[in-house]
N, C-alpha and C positions, 0 to 999 in steps of 0.2 A: 462453707462455714469455716473450715480450717484456714482457708486463704484469707477470709475477712479477719479472723483472729490474729493471724500473723501480721497482716497489714496494720491492724490496730496497735499491736505490740510494737511494731517498727515505728509507727507514728509517735507513740508515747516515748519510745527510746530517743528518737531524733529530737522531739520537743524538749525532753529533759537535757539532752546534750547542748541544744541551742541555748536553753535557759542558763545552764551551767556556764557555758562559754560567755554569755552576756554578763552574768554575775561576776565571773572572774575578771573580765576586762574592765567592768565597771568598778570593781573593788581595787584593781591595780592602778587604774588611771584616775579615779575620782574618790578620794577619801572624804569628799565634802559635796553636799548638795546645797546650792544657793537659791535663795528666794529672789524673785524679780527685783525687789527693792535693794538687794545686796549686790546686784550686778553693776549698779551705778550709785554707790553710797554717797550720801550727802552730809554725814556726820561721823564723828569718831566712834560713837557707841555702836553704830552699825558695822563699822570696820572691825572693831574689837570682836564683835559677835561672829562675824564671818571668818575671822582669823582663828577663833577658838574652835571652829568646826573642823579645821585641818589638823589631823592627829600628829603629834610629835613623832610618832613611830614611822610616819611616811617619809620624813626627811632621812631618818636612819636607814630605812629600807632602800631608798634611792642610793645612799652612800654605799651600803654593802653590795647591792646588785651591780653598781657601776664598777667598784673595785674588783669584784669577781669576774666581770666581763673583760677586764684588762690584765688579768694574770699572765705572766709573772710580773711584768711591768709595762708601763704605757709610753716608753720612750719612742719617739718618732722612728719609723723604719722597722720596729719590732712587731711580732705577731700580736702581743697584748695591746698594742696601740690600735691595730686594726679591729680587734675585738671590742675595745672601748668605743671606737667610732661607730661600729655597727650597732652596738647596744643603744647609743644615744640617738642614732637615726631611727631605729625601730621604735623607741619610746616616744620620741617627738612626733613621729608620723602617726602613731596611735592616738596621741593626745589630740592632734589636729582632726583626725577622722571621727573621733567619738564625741567631739564638742557638741553641746546642745544645739538643736536646730533653732533658727529664728533669731540668733544673736546678731546685733549690728557689728560689722567688722569681721572679716574672715581671718583665719589663721592658716599659715602655711610654713613649710620647711624648705630651706635652700641649702644645698651643699656648694659652698663657695671655694672651689679649688684654687690654689695659688702655687707659684714657684717661690720657695723661701729665698730671701735675699741673703744667701750665705756670705757673700763677700762683704756686705755691709756689717753683718754680725761680727765677722772676724776683725774688721777694722775697729768696731766698737770695743771689743775685748782688748785689743791692742791699745787703744786710746785710754781706756780705763786703767790699764796697768801702768802706762806711762805717766798718767796724771796722779794716780793715787798711791803708787808704790815706787816706781823707778826713781822718781825725783826726791823721795823721802828716806829711803833705806839703802844702805850699801849692799853690793851684790853678795856679800858673804853673810848677810843678816838672815836669820831663819824666816822672817816674814817675807823678805824678798824671794828667797828660794821657794817657799810654798806657793806664792802667787805667780811666780814665773813658771813653775811646773804646771799649775792650774791653767794658765793662759796658753801654754804650748799644747797641753792635752785637749783643751776645749776647742782650739783651732783645728787640731787633727780630727777630732770627733765631727766637727761641722763639715769638714771637707769630705768625710765619708758619707755625709747625708746629701750631697749635691744632687743626686739623682732621685731623691725622695720628694714627692709632691706633698704639699700641706692641704688640709681640708678644714676650713672654718664652717661650723654647722650653725645655721641661723634659723631660729624659730621666731616668726613674726606675727603679731596680732595687730591688724590694721585698725587705725582710728576711724571712728564713725563721723567725725566732724572735720578734723584737719589731718588727714592721713599722710600729708607730706611732711608733717612735723614728726621727729623721731626722738625717743628717749631710748638709749641703748644700755643694756646691762650685760656684763660678760664675765667669763671665767675660763681659764685655760684648762684643757683636759689631759695633756700629756704629763709625763713624769720623767725623772732621771735619777739614777742612783750614783752617789759619789762617796769616796773615801773621806772620812773626817780627818785623817792624818795627812794625806797628800792632796786632797781635793780633786783627785782624778776620777773621771767617769768610769763606772763599773758596769760594763755592758751586760754581763751575765747575771747580775745581782737581782734577785726577786725583791720587790718592794711594793707595798700597798699604796703608798702615796695618799694616805687617808686625809691628813690635814692639808698637804700640798699635792694636788689641790682638789682632792675628792670632796672636801667640805664645800668649796665654792660651787662645784658642779652639782652637788646634791641640793643646794639651795636654789640654784638656777632651774633644775628640773622641777622642784616643788613649785616654783613660781609659774612655770609653764602650765602645770596641772591646774593651779588656781586661776591664773589669768585667762586660761582658755574658756572659762565659764563667765567671764566678765566682759564689760564693754568700756572702752577708753576713748576719750575725745581725740587723742593723737595716737600715733603708732608706737607700740612697745616692741622692741627688738631684743631678743635674748640670744647672745652669741657665745658659742662654745669654741674657744680659740685653740688652734693647733700651734705647735712649736713655741708654746709659752715659756718653756724652760731654756730657750736659746734666744735671749734678748727680745722675747715677746714678738717673734717674727710674724705670727698670725695676726696680732693686733696691728703691726706695722703694715701688713698687706691690706688689711681692712681700711685703715685710715687713708692710705694712698688711693685706694679704689673709690671710697665713698665720701671722702671729705676733701678732695682736691679742689672741687669747684666752690666758689664763694657762695653761690646760691644754696648748695647743699649744706654748707656750714651755717648759713643763716637760719635754716629750718631745723638745725640739729639742737635739741634741747639740752643734751648733756650725755655723759657716759659715766656709768657706775661699775667699778671693778670689784670683784669678789675674790679674796685671796686668804687662805689659811684662817678659817673662822671656827675651827674646832678646838683649838688649844686655849685653855683657861684654867690655871692651876693656882691654888693657894700656896703650895709649897715652893713654887718658883717665882711667884709674883712678889716684886719688891714692896708693893703696897699691902700685900696679904689680903687681897680682895678678889671676889669672883664677879664676873659680868662687866668688867671694865675693859672695853675694847677701844679701838681707835678708828677715826675717819680722817684719812690723810688728803691734804690738798696743797696747792702751791703756796710758797712762802709769802708773807705780807709785802715783801719788797718786789715780788714778781708781778709783772703786768697782768697776768691772768688770775691773780688772787681774788679779785672782786667777783669774777665769773664763778669760780669754784665756791667761794663763801656764800654767795647768794643761793646756790643750789643746796649746799650743805646745811645752811640755816633752816631752810624749808623742810628738808628731810629729817633733821634732828628734832625740830619742833614737833613734827608729826609723829616721829618714832616714840618720843616721850609720852605722847598721848595714847598711842595705839598699844605699845608694849613696854611699860616702864621697868620690866624685869631685867633689862640689860642696858648698858650705857655705851654709846659711841661718842667719844670725846674728839671734837675736831682738832687736828694737829697740822698747822700750816708750816710744813718743814721741807717741801719739795721732795718727799720720799721717792726714791729713784728705783724702786723694784716693782715690776709688773707692767701690764699693758696700758695703763692709763697714761704713761709717759708719751706714747705716740699720739694720743688725743690732745695732750697739752701742746705738742709740737704743731698741731693744726690750729691752735688758737681757740679751742672750744672748751667748755666746762667739763671737767673730769675729776672723779673722786675715787678713793680706794677705801673700801670697808675691809678691815683686817684685824688681826690680833694686836695686842699692845706690844709693839716691837721694842719699845724703850724699857718697859718694866716687866714684861712677861712673855718673852720670845720663846718660840719652839725650835730655835736654831739647832739645839743638840740632836733632836730627832730628825730634822729636816733632811731629805735626800738619803735616808738610811732605812733599813728594815724595821727600825723602831718606830717609824711613823705608821702605826696601824690603828684600826678603829678603836680598840679597847683603850688606847692611850689618850683618847679625846674626851672632852667634856661634852657629851651628847645633848645635855640640857642647854648649854650655851649655844651649841650649833642650831638647835631648833629655835631658841630665843632670837638668835641672829636672823633667822628666816622670818619670824613673825615681825620683828622690828623693821627690817629692810623692805620686805614685801608690803607691809602695812603702810610704811612711809611713802612708798611709790604709789600705792592706791590713793592715798590722801593727796599727794602732789598732783596726780593726774586729774582728780575730781575737784581740786581746789577746796578741799575740806579745811575749815579753820575753827570749827566748834564741836 
């Protein structure tokens, strides 16, 4: 009798632990339960409803957990960088494993290791200095001195990373109809600390890198959580790029590997880059407005402008219908910061969702310890997620009403 009682108690205990474990993983991975009709939405109302099921707090939680995993900083070659990579891998693997059964289109995670093209990056920094500084300022000018110091220091830093491999982390949701077609969305996950006086890299400096680029990473993780429960006619590829702080070498590696062939480029629907989407302040905004962000694309005189604008028009039109609480104004000015540049070089459509760099830039805090979570506008961050994710869902399902 005693043995039966112990067995019963043990059974109850393990049942409770299994239930608690399931509930915990369920809570951490899925803040939303979708109806079958929401997995392939056909109208804006359904998309708005399913987006509203995703708690704003989930985006913030992803942001805080990601930053914590990468302490004290996420610079390539540092322990924090490895911690952030392992956190992302664990979270993405869990999302894929716990995805609802019976969905069309499987999801999987790939670690795409690469050797960073350090020599290319060094030449690019030298070229930028020669074109933008050396020919415009005398050598005794303070601007020349600062950027010369920066260029020499960044080259030295890059040389120290020659033995460090990079890892792009790819979460993919295969399309049920045209899996060969790919829409890619990306954000880089590394960070770097720099002195605002000398612009030199500060290797030992602890920084959260909340806006740059924890904000982009948190939105990408939220997308993985939501998209894992949905079905798409084409493949959605979410890419967490490495070495983003050094001429976007992770994006360069990806573009070389996956977009070199003309057939691959023909089936590539476009790339969406997510960068610094947490800063939005009335005090620093020249227009004294909240929620006015930017969507950067190639200039109107650029041969690739039409490709970018076609994609941008569709996403903006859908975003306004799905989540009008934030605005992303298209800016065709060849904005030359972040990984979208390497996709432009391959002749495919590419866009950058970011802060308003012209009227409300977070440049003062960028790359410093002042770029921490509490300095961000967390409502704008979650609004950006709703807008961008909702517009992608609309675009994928050809929703127009």
